[in-house]
C-alpha positions as CSV (number, residue, x, y, z in Angstrom):
1,M,0.0,0.0,0.0
2,K,2.9,2.4,0.7
3,A,4.2,1.9,-2.8
4,I,0.7,2.6,-4.2
5,L,0.6,5.8,-2.2
6,V,4.0,6.8,-3.4
7,L,3.1,6.2,-7.1
8,I,-0.2,8.1,-6.7
9,S,1.7,11.0,-5.1
10,L,4.2,11.1,-8.0
11,G,1.3,11.1,-10.4
12,I,-0.3,14.0,-8.7
13,I,3.0,15.9,-8.6
14,S,3.4,15.3,-12.3
15,L,0.0,17.0,-12.9
16,L,1.0,19.9,-10.7
17,A,4.3,20.3,-12.4
18,E,2.7,21.9,-15.5
19,I,0.6,24.3,-13.3
20,F,3.5,25.4,-11.1
21,R,6.1,25.2,-13.8
22,F,8.7,22.9,-12.4
23,R,8.7,20.5,-15.4
24,R,12.5,20.4,-15.5
25,A,12.7,19.1,-12.0
26,L,9.9,16.5,-12.5
27,Y,12.1,13.8,-14.2
28,P,14.6,13.5,-11.3
29,I,11.7,13.7,-8.8
30,V,10.1,10.7,-10.5
31,I,13.3,8.7,-10.6
32,L,14.0,9.3,-6.9
33,G,10.3,8.6,-6.1
34,L,10.4,5.3,-7.9
35,M,13.5,4.3,-5.8
36,G,11.5,5.2,-2.7
37,A,8.6,3.1,-3.9
38,I,11.0,0.1,-4.3
39,A,12.3,0.7,-0.8
40,T,8.9,0.9,0.7
41,T,7.8,-2.3,-1.1
42,V,10.9,-4.2,0.0
43,S,10.3,-3.1,3.6
44,Y,7.2,-5.4,3.8
45,W,9.5,-8.4,3.3
46,W,10.6,-8.3,7.0
47,Y,7.1,-8.3,8.3
48,D,6.1,-11.3,10.4
49,D,3.6,-13.6,8.7
50,G,0.7,-12.4,10.9
51,D,1.6,-8.7,10.3
52,F,1.0,-8.5,6.5
53,A,-0.6,-5.2,5.8
54,K,-4.3,-5.4,4.8
55,Y,-6.1,-2.3,3.5
56,F,-9.6,-1.4,2.5
57,G,-11.2,-4.0,4.7
58,G,-8.8,-6.7,3.5
59,M,-9.4,-6.0,-0.2
60,I,-5.6,-5.5,-0.6
61,N,-3.1,-7.7,1.1
62,F,0.7,-7.3,0.8
63,E,2.1,-10.8,1.3
64,D,5.4,-12.2,0.2
65,S,4.3,-12.8,-3.4
66,S,2.9,-9.3,-3.6
67,V,6.2,-7.8,-2.4
68,I,8.2,-9.8,-5.0
69,F,6.0,-9.0,-8.0
70,S,5.6,-5.3,-7.0
71,T,9.3,-5.0,-6.7
72,I,9.8,-6.5,-10.2
73,I,7.1,-4.1,-11.7
74,I,8.4,-0.9,-10.0
75,S,12.0,-1.8,-10.8
76,T,11.1,-2.4,-14.4
77,G,9.3,1.0,-14.3
78,L,12.4,2.6,-13.0
79,L,14.5,1.2,-15.9
80,W,11.8,2.2,-18.3
81,F,11.8,5.8,-17.1
82,L,15.6,5.9,-17.4
83,M,15.3,4.5,-21.0
84,S,12.5,6.9,-21.9
85,D,14.0,10.2,-21.0
86,T,13.7,11.6,-24.6
87,F,10.1,10.5,-24.8
88,F,9.2,13.0,-22.0
89,N,11.9,15.7,-22.5
90,K,12.1,16.2,-26.3
91,E,9.3,14.5,-28.1
92,N,6.5,15.0,-25.6
93,P,7.3,17.7,-23.0
94,R,3.9,17.5,-21.5
95,T,3.8,16.2,-17.9
96,D,0.5,14.6,-18.2
97,L,2.2,11.7,-20.0
98,V,4.4,11.1,-17.0
99,A,1.3,11.1,-14.8
100,L,-0.5,8.6,-17.1
101,V,2.5,6.2,-16.9
102,L,2.6,6.4,-13.1
103,F,-1.1,5.9,-12.7
104,A,-0.8,2.8,-14.9
105,M,1.8,1.5,-12.6
106,V,-0.6,2.0,-9.7
107,G,-3.0,-0.4,-11.5
108,A,-0.2,-2.9,-12.1
109,V,0.8,-2.9,-8.4
110,I,-2.9,-3.3,-7.3
111,L,-3.0,-6.5,-9.5
112,T,-0.2,-8.0,-7.4
113,C,-2.1,-7.7,-4.1
114,Y,-5.8,-7.8,-4.6
115,T,-8.0,-10.2,-2.6
116,N,-11.3,-8.9,-3.9
117,M,-12.9,-9.0,-7.3
118,A,-13.8,-5.3,-7.1
119,M,-10.1,-4.5,-6.7
120,L,-9.2,-6.8,-9.6
121,F,-11.5,-4.8,-11.8
122,L,-10.2,-1.5,-10.5
123,G,-6.6,-2.6,-11.0
124,V,-7.2,-3.7,-14.6
125,E,-9.0,-0.4,-15.5
126,I,-6.5,1.8,-13.7
127,L,-3.8,0.0,-15.7
128,S,-5.6,0.0,-19.0
129,I,-7.2,3.4,-19.4
130,P,-3.9,5.4,-19.3
131,L,-2.5,3.1,-21.9
132,Y,-5.3,3.9,-24.3
133,V,-4.2,7.5,-24.2
134,L,-0.5,6.7,-24.3
135,A,-0.9,4.5,-27.3
136,G,-2.3,7.5,-29.2
137,S,0.1,10.1,-27.7
138,R,1.7,10.8,-31.1
139,K,-1.2,12.8,-32.4
140,D,0.4,13.5,-35.7
141,S,0.8,9.8,-36.5
142,L,-2.0,7.9,-38.1
143,S,-0.6,4.6,-36.9
144,S,-0.5,5.8,-33.3
145,N,-4.1,7.0,-33.5
146,E,-5.1,3.7,-35.1
147,A,-3.3,1.8,-32.3
148,A,-5.1,3.7,-29.6
149,F,-8.5,3.2,-31.3
150,K,-8.0,-0.6,-31.7
151,Y,-6.7,-0.9,-28.2
152,F,-9.6,1.0,-26.7
153,I,-12.3,-1.0,-28.6
154,M,-10.7,-4.4,-27.8
155,G,-10.0,-3.3,-24.3
156,A,-13.6,-2.3,-23.8
157,F,-14.8,-5.7,-24.9
158,A,-12.3,-7.4,-22.5
159,S,-13.4,-5.2,-19.6
160,A,-17.0,-6.0,-20.3
161,F,-16.2,-9.7,-20.2
162,L,-14.3,-9.2,-16.9
163,L,-17.1,-7.2,-15.3
164,F,-19.9,-9.6,-16.5
165,G,-17.8,-12.5,-15.3
166,I,-17.4,-10.9,-11.9
167,A,-21.1,-10.3,-11.7
168,L,-21.9,-13.9,-12.5
169,V,-19.4,-15.2,-9.9
170,Y,-20.9,-12.8,-7.3
171,G,-24.4,-13.9,-8.2
172,A,-23.5,-17.6,-7.5
173,T,-21.4,-17.0,-4.4
174,G,-22.7,-13.8,-2.8
175,S,-19.3,-12.3,-2.3
176,F,-16.5,-10.5,-4.1
177,N,-13.9,-11.7,-1.6
178,L,-11.6,-14.4,-3.0
179,G,-11.4,-16.3,0.2
180,V,-15.2,-16.5,0.6
181,I,-15.7,-17.4,-3.0
182,G,-13.2,-20.3,-2.5
183,Q,-15.1,-21.5,0.5
184,V,-18.4,-21.5,-1.4
185,V,-16.9,-23.3,-4.4
186,E,-15.4,-25.9,-2.1
187,A,-18.7,-26.4,-0.2
188,K,-21.0,-26.4,-3.2
189,K,-18.9,-27.5,-6.1
190,E,-21.4,-30.2,-7.0
191,V,-24.4,-27.9,-7.2
192,L,-22.9,-24.7,-8.5
193,P,-25.2,-23.1,-11.1
194,G,-24.3,-23.1,-14.7
195,F,-24.0,-19.3,-14.9
196,F,-21.1,-19.5,-12.3
197,M,-19.1,-21.6,-14.8
198,V,-19.9,-19.1,-17.5
199,G,-18.6,-16.3,-15.2
200,V,-15.4,-18.2,-14.6
201,L,-15.0,-18.7,-18.4
202,M,-15.5,-15.0,-19.0
203,L,-12.9,-14.1,-16.4
204,V,-10.4,-16.4,-18.2
205,V,-11.2,-14.9,-21.6
206,S,-10.8,-11.3,-20.3
207,L,-7.5,-11.9,-18.6
208,L,-6.1,-13.9,-21.5
209,F,-6.9,-10.8,-23.6
210,K,-4.9,-8.6,-21.2
211,V,-1.9,-10.9,-21.4
212,S,-2.3,-11.1,-25.2
213,A,-2.4,-14.8,-25.5
214,A,-3.8,-16.5,-28.7
215,P,-6.5,-16.6,-29.9
216,F,-7.1,-13.3,-28.1
217,H,-3.9,-11.7,-29.4
218,F,-5.1,-10.2,-32.6
219,W,-5.0,-6.6,-31.3
220,A,-1.4,-6.8,-30.0
221,P,0.8,-6.7,-33.2
222,D,-1.0,-3.6,-34.6
223,V,-1.1,-1.8,-31.3
224,Y,2.5,-2.6,-30.4
225,Q,3.7,-1.5,-33.8
226,G,1.5,1.7,-34.0
227,A,2.1,2.9,-30.4
228,P,5.3,4.9,-29.6
229,T,8.2,2.6,-29.1
230,Y,8.6,3.6,-25.5
231,V,4.9,2.8,-24.8
232,T,5.3,-0.5,-26.6
233,A,8.2,-1.3,-24.2
234,F,6.0,-0.5,-21.2
235,M,3.1,-2.7,-22.5
236,S,5.3,-5.6,-23.3
237,T,6.9,-5.6,-19.8
238,I,4.9,-4.1,-17.0
239,V,1.5,-4.7,-18.4
240,K,2.3,-8.3,-19.2
241,T,3.8,-8.9,-15.8
242,A,0.7,-7.4,-14.1
243,A,-1.7,-9.4,-16.2
244,I,0.0,-12.7,-15.5
245,V,0.1,-12.0,-11.8
246,A,-3.6,-11.2,-11.8
247,I,-4.2,-14.6,-13.4
248,L,-1.8,-16.2,-10.9
249,R,-3.6,-14.8,-7.9
250,L,-7.0,-15.8,-9.2
251,F,-6.4,-19.3,-10.4
252,L,-3.4,-20.6,-8.5
253,S,-5.2,-20.1,-5.2
254,V,-8.0,-21.7,-3.3
255,V,-10.6,-19.7,-5.3
256,F,-11.1,-22.0,-8.3
257,D,-8.8,-24.9,-7.5
258,D,-11.8,-27.2,-7.0
259,I,-13.0,-26.7,-10.6
260,T,-9.6,-26.9,-12.3
261,S,-11.1,-29.5,-14.7
262,F,-13.3,-26.8,-16.1
263,W,-10.9,-23.8,-16.6
264,M,-7.5,-25.6,-16.9
265,P,-8.2,-27.1,-20.4
266,V,-9.1,-23.6,-21.7
267,I,-5.7,-22.2,-20.6
268,L,-3.8,-25.2,-21.8
269,V,-5.4,-25.0,-25.3
270,C,-4.6,-21.3,-25.5
271,V,-1.0,-22.0,-24.5
272,G,-0.6,-24.5,-27.4
273,I,-2.2,-22.1,-29.9
274,T,-0.1,-19.3,-28.6
275,F,3.2,-21.2,-29.2
276,V,2.2,-22.0,-32.8
277,V,0.7,-18.8,-33.9
278,S,3.1,-16.3,-32.3
279,N,6.3,-18.0,-33.3
280,V,5.3,-18.8,-36.9
281,S,4.0,-15.2,-37.3
282,A,7.2,-13.7,-35.8
283,A,9.3,-15.8,-38.2
284,V,7.8,-14.2,-41.3
285,Q,8.0,-10.6,-40.0
286,N,10.6,-8.2,-41.4
287,N,9.7,-5.2,-39.2
288,V,11.7,-5.6,-36.0
289,K,9.1,-3.9,-33.8
290,R,6.3,-6.2,-35.1
291,M,8.6,-9.2,-34.7
292,L,9.1,-8.3,-31.0
293,A,5.3,-7.9,-30.7
294,Y,4.7,-11.5,-31.8
295,S,7.7,-12.5,-29.6
296,S,5.9,-10.9,-26.6
297,I,2.9,-13.1,-27.4
298,S,5.1,-16.1,-27.4
299,H,6.4,-15.2,-24.0
300,A,2.9,-14.9,-22.7
301,G,2.5,-18.5,-23.7
302,F,5.4,-19.6,-21.5
303,L,4.0,-17.7,-18.5
304,L,0.6,-19.3,-19.0
305,L,2.3,-22.7,-19.3
306,A,3.6,-22.1,-15.7
307,V,0.1,-21.2,-14.6
308,G,-1.3,-24.3,-16.3
309,A,1.2,-26.5,-14.3
310,F,-0.8,-25.6,-11.2
311,N,1.8,-26.5,-8.6
312,A,3.8,-24.7,-6.0
313,Y,6.8,-24.5,-8.4
314,S,4.7,-22.5,-10.9
315,A,5.0,-19.3,-8.8
316,K,8.8,-19.6,-8.7
317,A,9.0,-20.1,-12.4
318,I,6.7,-17.1,-13.1
319,I,8.8,-14.9,-10.8
320,F,12.0,-15.8,-12.5
321,Y,10.5,-15.6,-16.0
322,T,8.9,-12.2,-15.5
323,A,12.1,-10.8,-14.1
324,A,14.3,-12.2,-16.9
325,Y,11.8,-11.3,-19.7
326,S,11.2,-7.7,-18.4
327,V,15.0,-6.9,-18.2
328,G,15.6,-8.5,-21.6
329,S,12.8,-6.6,-23.3
330,I,13.9,-3.3,-21.7
331,L,17.3,-3.8,-23.1
332,A,16.1,-4.8,-26.6
333,F,13.8,-1.7,-26.8
334,A,16.5,0.6,-25.5
335,V,18.7,-0.4,-28.4
336,L,15.7,-0.4,-30.9
337,T,14.9,3.2,-30.0
338,N,18.4,4.3,-30.9
339,V,18.8,2.3,-34.1
340,I,15.3,2.9,-35.5
341,K,13.9,6.4,-34.9
342,D,10.6,5.6,-36.6
343,H,8.1,4.6,-33.9
344,T,6.4,2.2,-36.3
345,G,9.7,0.2,-36.4
346,G,11.9,-0.7,-39.3
347,P,13.2,-3.6,-41.2
348,V,15.9,-6.0,-40.0
349,E,18.2,-4.4,-42.4
350,S,18.3,-1.3,-40.1
351,F,20.7,-3.3,-37.9
352,N,23.1,-4.1,-40.8
353,G,26.7,-3.5,-39.7
354,L,25.8,-2.3,-36.2
355,G,28.7,-4.5,-34.9
356,K,31.1,-2.2,-36.7
357,K,29.3,1.1,-36.2
358,N,28.7,0.6,-32.5
359,P,30.1,-2.6,-31.0
360,F,28.7,-1.9,-27.5
361,M,25.1,-1.6,-28.7
362,A,25.5,-4.7,-30.9
363,L,26.9,-6.6,-27.9
364,V,24.1,-5.7,-25.5
365,M,21.5,-6.3,-28.2
366,T,22.9,-9.7,-28.8
367,I,22.7,-10.4,-25.0
368,A,19.1,-9.3,-25.0
369,L,18.1,-11.4,-28.0
370,L,20.0,-14.5,-26.7
371,S,18.1,-14.1,-23.4
372,L,14.7,-13.7,-25.2
373,A,15.6,-16.8,-27.2
374,G,16.5,-18.8,-24.1
375,I,20.2,-19.4,-24.9
376,P,22.6,-20.1,-22.0
377,P,24.2,-18.5,-20.0
378,T,21.5,-15.8,-20.0
379,A,18.6,-15.4,-17.7
380,G,16.1,-16.3,-20.4
381,F,17.5,-19.8,-20.6
382,F,16.8,-20.6,-16.9
383,G,13.4,-18.8,-17.2
384,K,12.3,-21.3,-19.9
385,Y,14.0,-24.2,-18.0
386,Y,12.0,-23.5,-14.9
387,V,8.7,-23.2,-16.8
388,F,9.3,-26.4,-18.6
389,N,10.2,-28.1,-15.3
390,A,7.0,-27.0,-13.7
391,A,5.0,-28.2,-16.8
392,L,6.7,-31.6,-16.8
393,Q,5.9,-32.0,-13.1
394,A,2.3,-31.4,-14.0
395,G,2.5,-33.9,-16.9
396,H,2.0,-31.4,-19.8
397,V,4.6,-33.1,-22.0
398,W,2.9,-32.2,-25.3
399,L,2.9,-28.5,-24.4
400,V,6.6,-28.7,-23.4
401,I,7.3,-30.1,-26.8
402,L,5.4,-27.3,-28.5
403,G,7.3,-24.8,-26.3
404,I,10.6,-26.3,-27.4
405,I,9.6,-26.2,-31.0
406,G,8.5,-22.6,-30.6
407,S,11.8,-21.7,-28.9
408,L,13.7,-23.2,-31.9
409,I,11.7,-21.0,-34.2
410,G,12.4,-18.1,-32.0
411,V,16.1,-18.8,-32.3
412,Y,15.7,-18.3,-36.1
413,Y,14.0,-14.8,-36.0
414,Y,16.2,-13.5,-33.1
415,F,19.3,-14.6,-34.9
416,R,18.2,-12.8,-38.1
417,V,18.9,-9.5,-36.2
418,I,22.2,-10.8,-34.8
419,I,23.4,-11.9,-38.2
420,A,22.4,-8.5,-39.6
421,M,24.5,-6.8,-37.0
422,Y,27.7,-8.8,-37.5
423,F,27.6,-10.3,-41.0
424,K,25.8,-7.8,-43.1
425,E,27.4,-4.7,-44.8
426,A,26.7,-1.5,-42.9
427,N,24.4,1.0,-44.7
428,E,25.6,4.5,-45.5
429,E,23.8,6.1,-42.5
430,P,26.1,7.6,-39.8
431,G,27.0,5.5,-36.7
432,V,24.6,5.3,-33.8
433,E,25.7,7.0,-30.6
434,P,23.2,6.6,-27.7
435,S,23.2,9.0,-24.8
436,K,25.2,8.3,-21.6
437,Q,21.9,7.6,-19.8
438,H,20.9,5.0,-22.4
439,Q,24.3,3.5,-22.3
440,L,23.9,3.1,-18.5
441,V,20.6,1.4,-18.9
442,M,22.0,-0.9,-21.5
443,F,25.0,-1.8,-19.4
444,V,23.0,-2.4,-16.2
445,T,20.3,-4.6,-17.9
446,A,22.9,-6.6,-19.8
447,V,24.8,-7.3,-16.5
448,I,21.5,-8.3,-14.8
449,I,20.8,-10.7,-17.6
450,I,24.2,-12.4,-17.3
451,V,24.2,-12.4,-13.5
452,L,20.8,-14.0,-13.4
453,G,21.9,-16.5,-16.0
454,L,25.0,-17.5,-14.0
455,L,23.4,-17.2,-10.5
456,P,19.7,-18.0,-10.9
457,D,19.3,-18.7,-7.2
458,L,19.4,-15.0,-6.6
459,I,15.8,-14.9,-7.7
460,L,14.7,-18.5,-6.9
461,G,16.0,-18.2,-3.3
462,I,13.7,-15.3,-2.7
463,G,10.9,-16.8,-4.9
464,S,10.5,-19.8,-2.6
465,A,8.3,-17.5,-0.5
466,A,5.9,-17.3,-3.4
467,E,4.7,-20.8,-2.7
468,V,2.3,-19.0,-0.3
469,V,0.3,-18.0,-3.4
470,A,-0.7,-21.6,-4.1
471,A,-1.8,-22.0,-0.5
472,K,-3.8,-18.8,0.0
């Protein structure tokens, strides 16, 4: 809750910065504020089990898993702000965009600690509504306006499904509280009305849309490509992490564990479709930004595979995977924004000869792509390993096989960029020279990827506490 208050305060300060004319001081204030939000979040880690903070009548509960995922989200947000300095300072000097990003992060943090269906809906909407505006923040761009319109229309349908599903679950159980719903389901699972199952199915569909899993992914490539590149980076990291945590808290808990035979096949089928559709589609893309969009859909499949494993190890796998994927994506987009200035992306050929023009950027981009592809000794390798391990323990061998095939296809389209950087002739454009701040972000994220790849227990040792999710 402290982190939520810090983020809200930063958002309000951002709005006041325009009125009281301290825009130049806003950016360092936000950076320091996000560091403070991380510190306040981590402070909950040393609470005794019985002292976990509950707010709004128990509708929000900061437990171990909430602390871990909130820390990942806010830390990713900090790296994102460091990467996106030009988005606020040069291209869009308006402070309202800063406020929108911060308020979206509030929704993301709420999704890590909700214990009530009402807070689930509020978290999703607080996260989504600012993004509709941010996707269309480049007013002079037709593609940006189109992305905002598509995202808004599709998001409205998903929100309607979510709200209707919540209403049906409430009608069958008489409560929005996850614990009470779980007790009712356990006591009356043999006589639950049909509309309750419809409600659960609608919840699944709406959350699969938010995480952009196939076949509910059709909005993502167009929105990711049309939105400003910095906004795309935010959507593919923080939004995806928050959405998967929302699914984790809802389905890997006592709420619906007595009816897994109903909702589990839906998620597993979507995982299989996601592996096939996303990777095949990414392999035929020449636009790097669109390729990364389909790649993001593929990674949603891996995260959902861990959810489908439905065991205590799933939470650990999701924690490591979200951390590894978020850092890798931030690094990839940090390089992309410097190589391709067009926010709609550019062809793979834009990276031709980058290894000669800027060896540092080529090296860190290679590290990012190797991690996203799951090649050792990067963090992405262990992320996929732990997801596959959790799935094998649950007996989902056929999905693991599909995941491995999808990863092999991923190696192909990731390595197209690497080959272009080192084995293609450089174009006549001048060399790329990122700012010192961007170089710092690239260096830090690259080091994190390598360290997590060499010492995965740094995350898993902490993540063992997340087993509490499966027992709540």
